[in-house]
C-alpha positions, 0 to 999 in steps of 0.5 A: 059369381053370384051366390046363386051360380056358387050354391047351384052348382052339381055337387060333385059326380052327382052325389049328395052332401055329407057333411060332419055338424059344427059341435062345441068344444068338439069340431076343433082343427084337431078333430077336423084333420084326424076326420079328413083322415078318414073321410076325404069326400066329406065337408068340415064344419068348424065349431060356432065363432062369434063374430066378437071372437074373429073381430076382437079376440085373437083372430088366428086362433079362431081361423086357422086350420090345416089346409088338409081340411078342406073342403071346410065351412066356418060357422058364425054366430051373431046377430049384427049384419055389420059384425057378419059381413066382417067375419065373413069376409075374414073367413073368407080371407082365411081360405074357407070354402063356405060361411055359415050362419048358426041360427039353430043352437038353444043354449042359454049364453047363445041366447042372451047373446041374440043369436043362435036358434033365437034368431028364428023368431026373426026371419027379417032379421036374418034376412038381412044378416044374410044380405049383409054376408053375401054382399061382402063375400066374393066367391063362397056361399053363405048357408044358413043352419037351423031348427024346423021350429022353436017353442011353440012355434012349431009348424010348417008354415013359421019354417016356410016363412023362415026359409022363404025370407032368407032365401029372398036374401041370398041363401041357397042351401039350408041345414035344418035341424029336424027337430025343434028347440026348446029355448027354455026347460031343455038343456042343449044335450036334451034338445037334441035328443028330446024333441022328436024328429019330423025328417018329413016337414025338411021334405016337405020345404025340399019340395016346396023350394026344389031350387035350394040345396036342403041338407037334414040334420039331426039323428043320423047314426047308421047307414039304413038312417042316413039312406032314408034320410036322404031320399029327395034332400041334397044331403045329410049332416052327420053329429054325435055319431061321427064323433063317437063312432069316427068309422061310421064316416069310412062307411060313408066313404064307401056306400056313398063315395064308392071310396075303396082307398081308405087309410085303416085305424092303424095308419090313421092313428099313425098319421096323427103323431106327425100332426101332433107333433108340428101342432106342439111345435109351432103351436105349444099344442098339449098332445091331448088337445088332440088325442081327446078326439081319436078315442072312438077310433077302434069303437066296437072292436078287441082291443078299444078299451086298452085304447081307450084307457091310454089316451086317456092317461099317458096324454096326462102323464109329464111331458107327453110326446106325440109317440104316445099315439104308437104306444097306445096303439100297441096296447090297442093291439096286443089286447087284441091279439090276446082276445083272438 
């Protein structure tokens, strides 16, 4: 099957693609399992995994995931075409549904390895990387996540050239963060907040390349913004809002996918207990590695503070077990009843 036939298949029920962004130190396998409980139809992404970690490190530690996480994309960081091809092949062997190349991260550490946003200066090289990855996989798409520009290379023409060169070598899906990246002078956090959003530039790219799938990333923090961003595009990618307020994913499920059979907050919390137990038994995973992703579950509701406080202390007690999630839930519900 060709990349053309893979990535140009119509979206399920004609609906847009909604995804949760790859976020370092956040969207690990435990976070993704939790998000999947809340949102059955949203596409999930791994944290960025470097080619070196896959080819020379503990590959299984970086690539394993729970089958419940599908549809799931592996984001790769790297700039060597051969290493990216080998890593993409490993990702397909592990069962990922998509391989994504990071051309958007502006951090100094990433730049020192010649990958991330700095690669946008070299569209021909990115095209060569994509070509190698496309040739290495059989039945899954290779996609690219990038910015609208970098430093003073901040024009529609710059982004247009990048998309044109990379699409020519087989990429049919671009996830575009609608802010440019400053490669020096701003921290990664500031690069998510300071440069101005420009949704219209992303929409111009879609208008010029209607055969490509264009997904917008950046600043999606409400249903109103999400719907505005979707106009004329194939989908949107949610960042920090999905992590800090995970019930936003359920709003999306209900309003975009028409899903009326969603887990409630209590059911979602209790469903994480057997998962945490299994992770501890199989891999020695501390319960705190699971519960840290659940802090925002009761965001904005009575009892939310008690929930956060419990998950900030109970997992750090001596030999905590997965049932501390139920204990935290009971404290939360008690505070909520008291406040009623």
